[in-house]
C-alpha positions as CSV (number, residue, x, y, z in Angstrom):
1,X,9.3,-63.4,36.5
2,X,11.8,-60.8,37.2
3,X,10.3,-57.3,37.7
4,X,13.1,-55.4,36.4
5,X,13.1,-57.5,33.0
6,X,9.2,-56.9,32.8
7,X,9.9,-53.1,33.3
8,X,12.6,-52.9,30.8
9,X,10.7,-55.0,28.3
10,X,7.5,-52.9,28.5
11,X,9.7,-49.7,28.2
12,X,11.5,-51.1,25.2
13,X,8.1,-52.1,23.6
14,X,6.6,-48.7,24.4
15,X,9.5,-46.7,22.7
16,X,9.3,-49.1,19.8
17,X,5.4,-48.4,19.5
18,X,6.7,-44.7,19.6
19,X,9.1,-45.2,17.0
20,X,6.4,-46.7,14.5
21,X,3.9,-44.0,15.3
22,X,6.3,-41.3,14.7
23,X,7.6,-42.8,11.6
24,X,4.2,-43.1,10.2
25,X,3.3,-39.5,10.7
26,X,6.7,-38.3,9.7
27,X,6.6,-40.2,6.5
28,X,3.0,-39.1,5.5
29,X,3.9,-35.4,6.5
30,X,6.9,-35.2,4.1
31,X,6.4,-32.6,1.6
32,X,6.4,-34.5,-1.6
33,X,7.8,-31.7,-3.8
34,X,10.7,-30.9,-1.5
35,X,11.4,-34.9,-1.1
36,X,11.5,-35.1,-5.0
37,X,14.0,-32.0,-5.1
38,X,16.2,-33.7,-2.5
39,X,16.1,-37.1,-4.1
40,X,17.4,-35.3,-7.3
41,X,20.3,-34.0,-5.7
42,X,21.2,-37.5,-4.7
43,X,20.2,-37.2,-0.9
44,X,20.4,-40.7,0.0
45,X,17.8,-40.7,2.8
46,X,15.4,-38.6,0.8
47,X,15.7,-41.3,-2.0
48,X,14.9,-43.9,0.4
49,X,12.1,-42.2,2.0
50,X,10.7,-41.6,-1.8
51,X,11.2,-45.4,-2.5
52,X,8.9,-46.2,0.5
53,X,6.0,-43.9,-0.2
54,X,5.7,-45.0,-3.9
55,X,4.1,-48.0,-2.3
56,X,2.2,-46.5,0.8
57,X,0.0,-49.8,1.4
58,X,3.5,-51.7,2.1
59,X,5.0,-48.7,4.3
60,X,1.7,-48.6,6.3
61,X,1.7,-52.5,6.2
62,X,5.2,-52.8,8.1
63,X,4.4,-49.7,10.3
64,X,1.3,-51.1,11.6
65,X,2.4,-54.6,11.8
66,X,5.2,-53.1,14.0
67,X,3.1,-51.0,16.0
68,X,0.4,-53.5,16.7
69,X,3.0,-56.2,17.7
70,X,4.8,-53.7,20.2
71,X,1.3,-52.5,21.8
72,X,-0.1,-56.2,22.1
73,X,2.9,-57.7,23.5
74,X,3.5,-55.1,26.1
75,X,-0.3,-55.2,26.9
76,X,0.2,-59.0,27.3
77,X,3.4,-58.8,29.4
78,X,1.7,-56.2,31.8
79,X,-1.5,-58.3,32.0
80,X,0.1,-61.5,32.9
81,X,2.2,-59.9,35.4
82,X,-0.8,-57.8,36.9
83,X,-2.9,-61.0,37.2
84,X,-0.3,-63.1,38.9
85,X,0.6,-60.5,41.5
86,X,-2.8,-58.5,42.4
87,X,-5.4,-60.6,40.6
88,X,-8.2,-59.4,38.6
89,X,-8.1,-55.8,40.3
90,X,-4.5,-55.5,39.1
91,X,-5.3,-56.5,35.5
92,X,-7.9,-53.6,35.5
93,X,-5.6,-50.9,36.9
94,X,-2.6,-52.1,34.6
95,X,-4.8,-52.0,31.5
96,X,-5.8,-48.3,32.4
97,X,-2.2,-47.3,33.5
98,X,-0.8,-48.9,30.3
99,X,-3.4,-47.3,28.1
100,X,-2.9,-43.9,29.2
101,X,1.1,-44.4,28.8
102,X,0.7,-45.8,25.4
103,X,-1.6,-43.0,24.3
104,X,0.6,-40.4,25.6
105,X,4.2,-41.8,25.2
106,X,3.7,-43.9,22.1
107,X,1.1,-42.1,20.3
108,X,0.5,-38.3,20.9
109,X,4.0,-37.3,21.8
110,X,5.9,-39.0,18.9
111,X,3.1,-38.0,16.2
112,X,3.2,-34.4,17.4
113,X,6.9,-34.3,17.0
114,X,7.0,-36.0,13.7
115,X,4.3,-33.8,12.3
116,X,6.2,-30.6,13.5
117,X,9.5,-31.8,12.3
118,X,8.9,-34.5,9.4
119,X,12.1,-34.8,7.8
120,X,14.1,-35.2,11.2
121,X,11.7,-38.1,12.0
122,X,11.3,-39.7,8.6
123,X,14.7,-39.6,7.1
124,X,16.6,-41.5,9.9
125,X,13.6,-44.0,10.2
126,X,13.7,-44.9,6.5
127,X,16.5,-47.0,6.9
128,X,15.1,-49.4,9.6
129,X,11.9,-49.3,7.8
130,X,13.4,-50.3,4.7
131,X,15.2,-53.3,6.5
132,X,12.0,-54.4,8.2
133,X,10.1,-54.3,5.0
134,X,12.7,-56.6,3.3
135,X,12.8,-59.1,6.2
136,X,9.3,-59.3,6.8
137,X,8.0,-58.9,3.1
138,X,6.1,-62.1,3.1
139,X,4.1,-61.1,6.2
140,X,3.6,-57.7,4.7
141,X,2.6,-59.0,1.2
142,X,0.0,-61.5,2.8
143,X,-1.6,-58.4,5.0
144,X,-1.4,-56.1,1.8
145,X,-3.0,-58.9,-0.3
146,X,-6.0,-59.2,2.0
147,X,-6.4,-55.5,2.5
148,X,-6.2,-54.7,-1.1
149,X,-8.7,-57.5,-1.9
150,X,-11.2,-55.8,0.4
151,X,-10.3,-52.4,-1.2
152,X,-11.0,-53.9,-4.6
153,X,-14.3,-55.4,-3.5
154,X,-15.1,-51.5,-2.7
155,X,-14.0,-50.1,-5.8
156,X,-10.6,-48.7,-4.6
157,X,-7.6,-49.2,-6.5
158,X,-4.0,-49.5,-4.9
159,X,-1.3,-48.2,-7.4
160,X,2.3,-47.3,-7.3
161,X,2.4,-43.7,-6.7
162,X,5.0,-42.4,-9.3
163,X,4.7,-38.8,-8.3
164,X,2.6,-36.1,-6.4
165,X,-0.5,-34.7,-8.2
166,X,0.5,-31.6,-10.0
167,X,-0.3,-28.2,-8.2
168,X,-3.1,-26.2,-9.8
169,X,-2.7,-22.5,-10.7
170,X,-4.3,-21.4,-7.7
171,X,-2.5,-23.6,-5.4
172,X,0.9,-22.3,-6.8
173,X,-0.5,-18.9,-6.4
174,X,-1.0,-19.7,-2.9
175,X,2.3,-21.3,-2.4
176,X,4.0,-18.0,-3.6
177,X,1.9,-15.9,-1.4
178,X,3.0,-18.1,1.7
179,X,6.8,-18.1,0.7
180,X,7.3,-14.5,2.1
181,X,9.9,-15.8,4.5
182,X,12.2,-17.3,1.8
183,X,11.2,-14.9,-1.1
184,X,11.9,-11.3,-1.2
185,X,8.8,-8.8,-1.8
186,X,10.1,-8.1,-5.5
187,X,10.7,-11.7,-6.4
188,X,7.2,-12.8,-5.0
189,X,5.5,-10.1,-7.0
190,X,7.3,-11.2,-10.3
191,X,6.4,-14.9,-9.8
192,X,2.8,-13.6,-9.0
193,X,3.1,-11.5,-12.2
194,X,3.8,-14.4,-14.1
195,X,1.0,-16.5,-12.9
196,X,-1.4,-13.6,-13.7
197,X,-0.5,-13.2,-17.1
198,X,-3.0,-15.6,-18.5
199,X,-5.8,-13.8,-16.6
200,X,-5.0,-10.3,-17.7
201,X,-6.1,-8.9,-21.2
202,X,-4.0,-6.7,-23.4
203,X,-7.0,-4.0,-23.0
204,X,-6.0,-3.9,-19.2
205,X,-2.3,-2.9,-19.8
206,X,-2.6,-1.1,-23.1
207,X,-1.8,2.7,-23.8
208,X,-5.5,3.8,-24.3
209,X,-6.5,5.6,-27.6
210,X,-6.5,9.0,-26.0
211,X,-2.7,8.7,-24.9
212,X,-1.6,7.3,-28.2
213,X,0.9,9.6,-29.9
214,X,0.0,9.6,-33.8
215,X,0.6,11.8,-36.6
216,X,-1.5,12.9,-39.4
217,X,0.2,12.4,-42.8
218,X,-2.0,15.1,-44.4
219,X,-0.3,17.6,-42.1
220,X,2.8,17.9,-44.3
221,X,3.9,21.2,-42.6
222,X,3.9,19.9,-39.1
223,X,5.1,16.3,-39.8
224,X,8.8,16.7,-39.0
225,X,8.1,18.9,-36.0
226,X,5.7,16.5,-34.7
227,X,8.3,13.6,-35.0
228,X,10.9,15.8,-33.1
229,X,8.6,16.5,-30.5
230,X,7.9,12.9,-29.8
231,X,8.7,11.1,-26.6
232,X,8.2,7.7,-28.1
233,X,10.4,5.3,-30.2
234,X,7.3,4.4,-32.5
235,X,4.6,6.4,-33.9
236,X,1.5,5.8,-35.7
237,X,0.9,7.4,-38.9
238,X,-2.8,8.0,-40.1
239,X,-4.7,9.8,-42.6
240,X,-7.4,12.3,-41.2
241,X,-8.7,10.0,-38.7
242,X,-6.9,7.5,-36.5
243,X,-8.9,4.5,-37.4
244,X,-7.6,5.2,-41.2
245,X,-4.3,4.1,-40.2
246,X,-1.3,3.8,-42.7
247,X,1.2,2.3,-40.7
248,X,3.7,2.4,-37.9
249,X,6.8,4.8,-38.2
250,X,9.9,3.9,-36.1
251,X,11.8,7.0,-35.0
252,X,15.2,5.5,-36.2
253,X,13.5,5.5,-39.7
254,X,12.6,9.1,-39.6
255,X,15.7,10.4,-38.8
256,X,16.6,10.8,-42.3
257,X,13.3,13.0,-42.6
258,X,14.7,15.1,-39.8
259,X,18.6,15.6,-41.1
260,X,17.4,16.0,-44.7
261,X,17.0,19.6,-45.7
262,X,14.7,18.4,-48.4
263,X,11.1,18.2,-47.5
264,X,9.7,14.7,-47.2
265,X,7.2,13.9,-49.8
266,X,4.1,11.5,-48.9
267,X,5.7,8.8,-50.9
268,X,9.0,8.8,-49.0
269,X,7.1,8.6,-45.7
270,X,5.1,5.7,-46.8
271,X,8.0,3.8,-48.0
272,X,9.4,3.7,-44.5
273,X,6.2,2.6,-42.7
274,X,5.8,-0.9,-41.1
275,X,2.7,-2.7,-41.5
276,X,0.5,-2.3,-38.4
277,X,0.1,-5.7,-36.4
278,X,-3.3,-5.6,-35.1
279,X,-4.7,-7.7,-32.1
280,X,-8.1,-8.2,-30.3
281,X,-8.6,-6.5,-27.0
282,X,-9.4,-9.8,-25.4
283,X,-6.0,-11.4,-26.1
284,X,-4.3,-12.5,-22.7
285,X,-1.2,-11.1,-21.8
286,X,0.4,-14.6,-21.9
287,X,-0.8,-15.3,-25.5
288,X,0.4,-11.9,-26.6
289,X,3.7,-12.2,-25.3
290,X,4.4,-15.5,-27.2
291,X,3.0,-13.8,-30.3
292,X,5.4,-11.2,-29.9
293,X,8.2,-13.9,-29.5
294,X,6.9,-15.7,-32.6
295,X,6.6,-12.8,-34.9
296,X,9.8,-11.0,-33.7
297,X,8.1,-7.6,-33.1
298,X,7.6,-5.5,-29.9
299,X,4.5,-3.4,-30.8
300,X,0.9,-4.1,-31.7
301,X,-2.4,-2.1,-32.1
302,X,-5.3,-3.1,-30.0
303,X,-8.7,-3.0,-31.9
304,X,-12.2,-3.8,-30.6
305,X,-14.7,-6.2,-32.0
306,X,-15.7,-3.6,-34.8
307,X,-12.2,-3.0,-35.8
308,X,-11.8,0.4,-34.1
309,X,-8.3,1.2,-32.6
310,X,-8.6,0.9,-28.8
311,X,-4.9,1.4,-28.0
312,X,-1.5,0.2,-28.4
313,X,0.5,-2.5,-26.3
314,X,4.2,-3.3,-26.5
315,X,6.6,-6.0,-25.0
316,X,7.5,-3.6,-22.2
317,X,3.9,-3.1,-21.1
318,X,3.6,-6.8,-20.6
319,X,7.2,-7.4,-18.8
320,X,6.2,-4.3,-16.7
321,X,3.3,-6.6,-15.2
322,X,6.2,-9.0,-14.1
323,X,9.0,-7.0,-13.1
324,X,7.3,-3.4,-12.5
325,X,7.7,-0.3,-14.2
326,X,10.8,0.4,-16.2
327,X,10.2,4.2,-16.2
328,X,7.8,7.1,-16.0
329,X,6.9,6.7,-19.9
330,X,3.6,8.2,-19.4
331,X,4.3,10.5,-16.6
332,X,2.1,8.9,-14.1
333,X,3.1,11.1,-11.4
334,X,1.0,13.8,-13.5
335,X,-2.1,11.5,-13.2
336,X,-1.8,10.3,-9.6
337,X,-1.1,12.9,-6.7
338,X,-0.9,11.8,-3.0
339,X,-2.1,14.3,-0.5
340,X,-1.1,14.8,3.0
341,X,-4.5,13.9,4.3
342,X,-4.1,10.2,2.8
343,X,-6.3,10.9,-0.3
344,X,-5.1,10.8,-3.8
345,X,-6.0,13.2,-6.7
346,X,-6.2,11.3,-10.1
347,X,-7.3,11.9,-13.5
348,X,-10.3,10.2,-14.8
349,X,-8.4,8.8,-17.4
350,X,-5.9,6.8,-14.9
351,X,-6.7,3.1,-15.6
352,X,-7.6,1.1,-12.5
353,X,-4.5,-1.0,-13.0
354,X,-2.1,2.2,-12.9
355,X,-3.9,3.5,-9.8
356,X,-3.6,-0.1,-7.8
357,X,0.0,-0.3,-8.9
358,X,1.2,3.1,-7.8
359,X,-1.0,3.5,-4.5
360,X,-2.1,1.5,-1.6
361,X,-5.6,1.4,-3.1
362,X,-7.3,-1.8,-3.8
363,X,-10.5,-1.8,-5.8
364,X,-12.7,-5.0,-6.4
365,X,-12.8,-6.5,-9.6
366,X,-14.6,-4.4,-12.3
367,X,-15.1,-4.4,-15.9
368,X,-14.2,-0.7,-16.1
369,X,-10.8,0.0,-17.3
370,X,-10.3,3.7,-16.5
371,X,-11.3,5.6,-13.3
372,X,-13.8,7.7,-15.2
373,X,-15.3,4.5,-16.5
374,X,-15.6,3.0,-12.8
375,X,-17.5,6.2,-11.8
376,X,-19.9,6.2,-14.7
377,X,-20.5,2.3,-14.5
378,X,-21.3,2.9,-10.5
379,X,-23.4,6.0,-10.9
380,X,-25.1,4.6,-14.2
381,X,-24.7,8.0,-15.5
382,X,-22.4,10.7,-16.4
383,X,-22.0,13.2,-13.7
384,X,-23.2,16.7,-14.5
385,X,-21.0,18.4,-11.8
386,X,-19.3,17.8,-8.6
387,X,-20.5,14.7,-6.5
388,X,-19.3,12.3,-4.1
389,X,-20.1,8.8,-3.4
390,X,-18.9,5.7,-1.4
391,X,-17.3,2.8,-3.4
392,X,-15.9,-0.2,-1.7
393,X,-13.8,1.1,1.1
394,X,-13.2,4.6,-0.3
395,X,-15.0,7.9,-0.9
396,X,-14.7,9.0,-4.4
397,X,-15.1,12.8,-5.2
398,X,-15.7,14.0,-8.6
399,X,-13.9,17.2,-9.0
400,X,-14.4,18.2,-12.5
401,X,-16.1,17.0,-15.7
402,X,-14.8,17.5,-19.2
403,X,-16.0,16.5,-22.9
404,X,-18.5,14.1,-21.1
405,X,-15.6,12.5,-19.1
406,X,-14.7,12.6,-15.6
407,X,-11.7,14.9,-15.7
408,X,-10.4,15.0,-12.3
409,X,-11.1,12.9,-8.9
410,X,-10.2,12.8,-5.3
411,X,-10.2,9.3,-3.7
412,X,-10.5,9.2,0.3
413,X,-9.9,6.2,2.4
414,X,-13.3,5.2,3.9
415,X,-13.3,5.5,7.8
416,X,-16.2,3.9,9.7
């Protein structure tokens, strides 16, 4: 037997084995979602690969048939030549050498390349694999029939894969986090904001009770001046106590009171009030955004389980969780002041979400809504004066107390 023919045959069979090995890893390493996207854009090779992957048992059948055939035939040729030329010792040496060559050249190298660049390997390989599957279909069918029969006895059902399993919310969250190379920081935060709407309650983003701008209707003399001083487009109107709410007054409806020289009567004011829209504090932002859309309104009043007013929330408050702050409506800069030493001076009424959104501070999950609530929960008492304690990775100093609430604090980064 001509030695050059043997060498060329063995090299050709090893390369054929490498083709099948690389094709297997490349096809199985394809991103199914990207593949589906390319197929929808009429990418022919992607559509061909997608068709093959619908029946992985048949795809693996043709690949393993070809790989096994190439390896066994190459081994047989080398064994016959080595035995005829060098005897039994030649067979041993040839077996060892061929095993090393096949392992490195026909397995490790092509599979490593295919794992790193699956599309560059799988897409070109999809055409010859489709041809081979058509030509050798009876053989593939017989092999799959036997294999699937054994799998059925073991309780494994082989079905056509119509599409990839849907990603869970947590998996999508991870995908967005890892997409920083193709998404800008702003766009990534917007996507994460959308994903987190379901887990955030309106009580986390509402304007709290003590910040609500409301007007007592019984204070007739100061009613118009209070409207003029207002910095909001919507006001709550109550009688003597905030929980005794009469309605909501849009500023545009109050213009006639401001421009009219005649003093507004209580009846006139009540006529333009809008019926308040109450929502429970446990409502998720996703649900509330849909409710705003369904009801065609932009303003709601948050109440606790006893019906007491806890705060107000608007469409803008929810959208800011996605796109970021529209404006400094509540003058956050007056509540959070950075210092040159890296610390922050913050009002105790500052919410935890406001604090983390406008600074580089990151507190662990807590039931407290405000910085004052966090401090009281941690200390399990209302501080009676200045104090300092470690919380998470920060040192929190209570600077002042007012009306049984933490009035002002300073937060230092904790240095070990």
